[in-house]
One Martini backbone bead per residue (centre of mass of N, CA, C, O) as a GRO file, in nm:
protein
  269
    1MET     BB    1  -1.542   0.860   5.356
    2LYS     BB    2  -1.403   0.602   5.507
    3LYS     BB    3  -1.070   0.458   5.496
    4VAL     BB    4  -0.847   0.209   5.391
    5ILE     BB    5  -0.497   0.245   5.481
    6LEU     BB    6  -0.178   0.199   5.316
    7ILE     BB    7   0.139   0.298   5.460
    8THR     BB    8   0.471   0.369   5.401
    9GLY     BB    9   0.702   0.493   5.602
   10ILE     BB   10   0.628   0.615   5.937
   11SER     BB   11   0.883   0.714   6.115
   12SER     BB   12   0.898   0.972   5.916
   13GLY     BB   13   0.803   1.245   5.778
   14PHE     BB   14   0.567   1.204   5.553
   15GLY     BB   15   0.449   0.944   5.678
   16LYS     BB   16   0.395   1.039   5.966
   17GLU     BB   17   0.211   1.284   5.899
   18THR     BB   18   0.002   1.140   5.721
   19ALA     BB   19  -0.097   0.926   5.919
   20ARG     BB   20  -0.191   1.119   6.137
   21LEU     BB   21  -0.400   1.285   5.971
   22LEU     BB   22  -0.575   1.047   5.875
   23ALA     BB   23  -0.653   0.947   6.158
   24GLU     BB   24  -0.785   1.218   6.253
   25LYS     BB   25  -1.010   1.185   6.012
   26GLY     BB   26  -1.098   0.856   6.054
   27HIS     BB   27  -0.914   0.669   5.931
   28THR     BB   28  -0.782   0.356   5.845
   29VAL     BB   29  -0.446   0.303   5.961
   30TYR     BB   30  -0.167   0.151   5.795
   31GLY     BB   31   0.171   0.131   5.910
   32THR     BB   32   0.511   0.113   5.817
   33LEU     BB   33   0.798  -0.064   5.956
   34ARG     BB   34   1.107  -0.204   5.980
   35LYS     BB   35   1.109  -0.128   6.295
   36GLY     BB   36   0.934  -0.154   6.555
   37THR     BB   37   0.727   0.111   6.693
   38GLY     BB   38   0.462   0.313   6.773
   39THR     BB   39   0.251   0.588   6.939
   40GLU     BB   40  -0.007   0.597   6.781
   41GLU     BB   41  -0.326   0.494   6.859
   42LYS     BB   42  -0.473   0.530   6.559
   43ILE     BB   43  -0.242   0.338   6.463
   44HIS     BB   44  -0.145   0.066   6.259
   45TYR     BB   45   0.129  -0.138   6.305
   46LEU     BB   46   0.385  -0.250   6.069
   47ASN     BB   47   0.617  -0.487   5.973
   48MET     BB   48   0.833  -0.376   5.696
   49ASN     BB   49   1.029  -0.479   5.405
   50LEU     BB   50   1.080  -0.405   5.075
   51THR     BB   51   1.321  -0.637   5.045
   52ASP     BB   52   1.087  -0.831   5.174
   53PHE     BB   53   0.846  -1.017   5.039
   54GLU     BB   54   0.717  -1.160   5.285
   55SER     BB   55   0.654  -0.895   5.443
   56VAL     BB   56   0.467  -0.781   5.230
   57LYS     BB   57   0.252  -1.005   5.229
   58LYS     BB   58   0.184  -0.992   5.531
   59ALA     BB   59   0.082  -0.702   5.549
   60VAL     BB   60  -0.155  -0.732   5.354
   61SER     BB   61  -0.299  -0.972   5.497
   62VAL     BB   62  -0.364  -0.825   5.761
   63VAL     BB   63  -0.551  -0.610   5.647
   64VAL     BB   64  -0.755  -0.801   5.508
   65GLU     BB   65  -0.834  -0.969   5.758
   66LYS     BB   66  -0.939  -0.710   5.927
   67GLU     BB   67  -1.100  -0.535   5.677
   68GLY     BB   68  -1.141  -0.656   5.362
   69ARG     BB   69  -0.962  -0.397   5.267
   70ILE     BB   70  -0.813  -0.153   5.019
   71ASP     BB   71  -0.839   0.177   4.922
   72VAL     BB   72  -0.534   0.277   5.001
   73LEU     BB   73  -0.212   0.327   4.852
   74ILE     BB   74   0.105   0.440   5.000
   75ASN     BB   75   0.411   0.497   4.833
   76ASN     BB   76   0.666   0.621   5.045
   77ALA     BB   77   0.890   0.446   5.082
   78GLY     BB   78   1.254   0.499   5.116
   79MET     BB   79   1.573   0.581   4.966
   80HIS     BB   80   1.906   0.761   4.972
   81THR     BB   81   2.145   0.831   4.744
   82GLY     BB   82   2.500   0.922   4.688
   83GLY     BB   83   2.696   0.993   4.400
   84PRO     BB   84   2.887   0.876   4.172
   85ILE     BB   85   2.839   0.665   3.918
   86GLU     BB   86   3.125   0.533   3.892
   87THR     BB   87   3.188   0.509   4.237
   88SER     BB   88   2.953   0.365   4.328
   89PRO     BB   89   2.844   0.122   4.506
   90ILE     BB   90   2.670  -0.155   4.413
   91GLU     BB   91   2.509  -0.194   4.679
   92ASN     BB   92   2.371   0.085   4.667
   93ILE     BB   93   2.229   0.052   4.398
   94LYS     BB   94   2.061  -0.198   4.467
   95LEU     BB   95   1.913  -0.081   4.713
   96GLN     BB   96   1.775   0.149   4.567
   97MET     BB   97   1.609  -0.029   4.363
   98ASP     BB   98   1.483  -0.238   4.561
   99THR     BB   99   1.328  -0.024   4.724
  100ASN     BB  100   1.198   0.203   4.531
  101PHE     BB  101   1.102  -0.009   4.307
  102ILE     BB  102   1.063  -0.315   4.366
  103GLY     BB  103   0.902  -0.268   4.626
  104THR     BB  104   0.670  -0.115   4.493
  105VAL     BB  105   0.587  -0.336   4.299
  106ASN     BB  106   0.525  -0.566   4.499
  107LEU     BB  107   0.309  -0.420   4.664
  108THR     BB  108   0.116  -0.346   4.435
  109ARG     BB  109   0.066  -0.644   4.340
  110GLU     BB  110  -0.071  -0.728   4.613
  111VAL     BB  111  -0.312  -0.510   4.601
  112LEU     BB  112  -0.464  -0.537   4.328
  113PRO     BB  113  -0.657  -0.783   4.382
  114VAL     BB  114  -0.815  -0.637   4.602
  115MET     BB  115  -0.920  -0.397   4.429
  116ARG     BB  116  -1.060  -0.561   4.211
  117LYS     BB  117  -1.263  -0.715   4.397
  118GLN     BB  118  -1.387  -0.432   4.523
  119GLY     BB  119  -1.394  -0.210   4.264
  120GLY     BB  120  -1.138  -0.043   4.378
  121GLY     BB  121  -0.897   0.241   4.396
  122THR     BB  122  -0.585   0.386   4.537
  123ILE     BB  123  -0.262   0.485   4.400
  124ILE     BB  124   0.016   0.629   4.578
  125SER     BB  125   0.318   0.763   4.440
  126PHE     BB  126   0.653   0.837   4.498
  127SER     BB  127   0.839   1.060   4.361
  128SER     BB  128   0.999   1.339   4.192
  129ILE     BB  129   1.180   1.579   4.063
  130GLY     BB  130   1.403   1.347   4.014
  131GLY     BB  131   1.181   1.204   3.804
  132LEU     BB  132   1.208   1.458   3.574
  133MET     BB  133   1.523   1.483   3.648
  134GLY     BB  134   1.852   1.462   3.640
  135LEU     BB  135   2.069   1.434   3.921
  136PRO     BB  136   2.356   1.520   4.039
  137LEU     BB  137   2.478   1.278   4.255
  138GLN     BB  138   2.164   1.124   4.201
  139GLY     BB  139   2.127   0.905   3.973
  140PHE     BB  140   1.985   0.654   4.121
  141TYR     BB  141   1.750   0.804   4.235
  142SER     BB  142   1.640   0.901   3.965
  143ALA     BB  143   1.611   0.621   3.835
  144ALA     BB  144   1.396   0.516   4.034
  145LYS     BB  145   1.189   0.745   3.973
  146PHE     BB  146   1.164   0.699   3.671
  147ALA     BB  147   1.051   0.412   3.706
  148ILE     BB  148   0.791   0.498   3.855
  149GLU     BB  149   0.678   0.661   3.627
  150GLY     BB  150   0.647   0.436   3.412
  151PHE     BB  151   0.489   0.236   3.583
  152SER     BB  152   0.243   0.425   3.647
  153GLU     BB  153   0.155   0.490   3.356
  154ALA     BB  154   0.094   0.197   3.278
  155LEU     BB  155  -0.093   0.117   3.513
  156ARG     BB  156  -0.320   0.319   3.466
  157MET     BB  157  -0.420   0.179   3.202
  158GLU     BB  158  -0.462  -0.119   3.306
  159VAL     BB  159  -0.668  -0.030   3.568
  160ASN     BB  160  -0.911   0.138   3.464
  161GLN     BB  161  -1.125  -0.102   3.435
  162PHE     BB  162  -1.115  -0.126   3.780
  163ASN     BB  163  -1.123   0.156   3.928
  164ILE     BB  164  -0.811   0.241   3.935
  165LYS     BB  165  -0.609   0.479   4.077
  166VAL     BB  166  -0.317   0.678   3.965
  167VAL     BB  167  -0.076   0.852   4.165
  168LEU     BB  168   0.157   1.123   4.148
  169ILE     BB  169   0.436   1.235   4.347
  170ASN     BB  170   0.626   1.561   4.336
  171PRO     BB  171   0.863   1.650   4.525
  172GLY     BB  172   1.060   1.864   4.656
  173ASP     BB  173   1.201   2.043   4.891
  174PHE     BB  174   1.251   1.899   5.217
  175HIS     BB  175   1.254   1.887   5.576
  176THR     BB  176   1.423   1.603   5.631
  177SER     BB  177   1.613   1.294   5.667
  178ASN     BB  178   1.767   1.266   5.397
  179SER     BB  179   2.048   1.381   5.445
  180ALA     BB  180   2.131   1.191   5.675
  181ASN     BB  181   2.068   0.916   5.535
  182ARG     BB  182   2.251   0.950   5.280
  183ARG     BB  183   2.533   0.934   5.430
  184ASN     BB  184   2.513   0.608   5.441
  185TYR     BB  185   2.497   0.620   5.088
  186MET     BB  186   2.788   0.701   4.995
  187ALA     BB  187   3.044   0.758   4.831
  188PRO     BB  188   3.398   0.694   4.892
  189THR     BB  189   3.522   0.974   4.887
  190ASP     BB  190   3.841   1.111   4.791
  191ALA     BB  191   4.136   1.229   4.673
  192ASN     BB  192   4.123   0.980   4.448
  193ASP     BB  193   3.866   1.089   4.348
  194PRO     BB  194   3.768   1.247   4.054
  195TYR     BB  195   3.484   1.367   4.208
  196ASN     BB  196   3.534   1.503   4.485
  197ALA     BB  197   3.511   1.811   4.452
  198GLN     BB  198   3.226   1.810   4.324
  199TYR     BB  199   3.082   1.653   4.543
  200ILE     BB  200   3.117   1.855   4.776
  201LYS     BB  201   2.987   2.101   4.637
  202THR     BB  202   2.705   1.980   4.553
  203MET     BB  203   2.608   1.857   4.826
  204ALA     BB  204   2.590   2.129   4.971
  205ILE     BB  205   2.357   2.236   4.797
  206ILE     BB  206   2.152   2.012   4.841
  207GLU     BB  207   2.140   2.040   5.157
  208LYS     BB  208   2.051   2.333   5.161
  209ASP     BB  209   1.785   2.299   5.010
  210GLU     BB  210   1.663   2.101   5.217
  211ALA     BB  211   1.688   2.281   5.475
  212ASN     BB  212   1.495   2.509   5.316
  213GLY     BB  213   1.255   2.350   5.318
  214TRP     BB  214   0.974   2.218   5.373
  215GLU     BB  215   0.750   2.082   5.569
  216PRO     BB  216   0.592   1.774   5.574
  217VAL     BB  217   0.298   1.874   5.646
  218VAL     BB  218   0.235   2.005   5.376
  219LEU     BB  219   0.214   1.738   5.218
  220ALA     BB  220   0.019   1.584   5.401
  221ARG     BB  221  -0.228   1.765   5.350
  222LYS     BB  222  -0.242   1.695   5.048
  223ILE     BB  223  -0.286   1.390   5.073
  224VAL     BB  224  -0.556   1.405   5.217
  225LYS     BB  225  -0.706   1.540   4.981
  226ILE     BB  226  -0.656   1.314   4.778
  227VAL     BB  227  -0.794   1.083   4.933
  228GLU     BB  228  -1.080   1.262   4.947
  229CYS     BB  229  -1.088   1.256   4.646
  230LYS     BB  230  -1.278   1.146   4.385
  231ASN     BB  231  -1.091   1.303   4.142
  232PRO     BB  232  -0.787   1.275   4.096
  233SER     BB  233  -0.504   1.347   3.984
  234GLN     BB  234  -0.219   1.215   3.830
  235ARG     BB  235  -0.058   1.482   3.936
  236TYR     BB  236   0.173   1.621   4.198
  237ILE     BB  237   0.342   1.923   4.242
  238ILE     BB  238   0.534   1.971   4.547
  239SER     BB  239   0.649   2.303   4.547
  240SER     BB  240   0.815   2.546   4.455
  241PHE     BB  241   0.816   2.776   4.213
  242GLU     BB  242   1.104   2.720   4.109
  243GLN     BB  243   1.060   2.410   4.066
  244LYS     BB  244   0.821   2.431   3.874
  245LEU     BB  245   0.978   2.590   3.664
  246ALA     BB  246   1.189   2.374   3.604
  247VAL     BB  247   0.992   2.169   3.490
  248ALA     BB  248   0.892   2.346   3.258
  249LEU     BB  249   1.171   2.401   3.126
  250ASN     BB  250   1.235   2.101   3.061
  251TYR     BB  251   1.003   2.097   2.833
  252ILE     BB  252   1.073   2.380   2.657
  253LEU     BB  253   1.366   2.350   2.647
  254PRO     BB  254   1.650   2.289   2.544
  255SER     BB  255   1.847   2.053   2.673
  256LYS     BB  256   2.116   2.210   2.688
  257LEU     BB  257   2.008   2.460   2.838
  258PHE     BB  258   1.900   2.315   3.089
  259ARG     BB  259   2.166   2.189   3.173
  260MET     BB  260   2.309   2.461   3.227
  261ILE     BB  261   2.126   2.545   3.460
  262LEU     BB  262   2.189   2.308   3.647
  263GLN     BB  263   2.497   2.343   3.655
  264ASP     BB  264   2.488   2.622   3.785
  265HIS     BB  265   2.344   2.545   4.049
  266TYR     BB  266   2.571   2.298   4.106
  267LYS     BB  267   2.858   2.384   4.019
  268ILE     BB  268   2.916   2.286   3.714
  269LYS     BB  269   3.144   2.278   3.446
   0.00000   0.00000   0.00000
């Protein structure tokens, strides 16, 4: 069955590949961009900024006016900050939470009445491995993803009566534009910042892990299968064996021991 799908953040990475594959499968795909337009003929492009509530409402209304329904919402769009918790600029922190969490909440709330009226739907939201464990020097990114975890778990129970499914995606390291984009929102560390030496050392490890990660199309293919699945699971951890192992160890090991493992990986004393 072909579905009407609204997916956010399709200018690059996961969103771009997922929108393309879904459109190729014959689904009606509406994808959002903060600015500009796209080039795929089979995709309907919408301009939307998650931090602008009016643009969120307009995007949803356009889809409903043209299609009469929204079968699947894919909350993919987001941004990535990096830096020490103590010295990160407050404007970066606010932008991180407003985009990744509040933006996701606002869009989901706009789509829910549509799905209730039509008798069901599926909401797929991107969390992260960093939404299951706090990552050093990415504390506010993890905080936003932790928030999406709690929001989605509560939402799943509230909308079950309306036949609306809520799915969480937890990607590991992928080779996307995250590393480059994050450099625009890093703490202005310098020789006077008490975290500077650790910041440089740990961020080099983080960026190396991302550079060696899988290509976005791997995750996109999985999202297509989830969209077309009649009864999807509540969560999909899409990552290397090592990262899946880390998630498992986080649940079964004493907290102090797991923290020591993470600190060793990120070269933190």
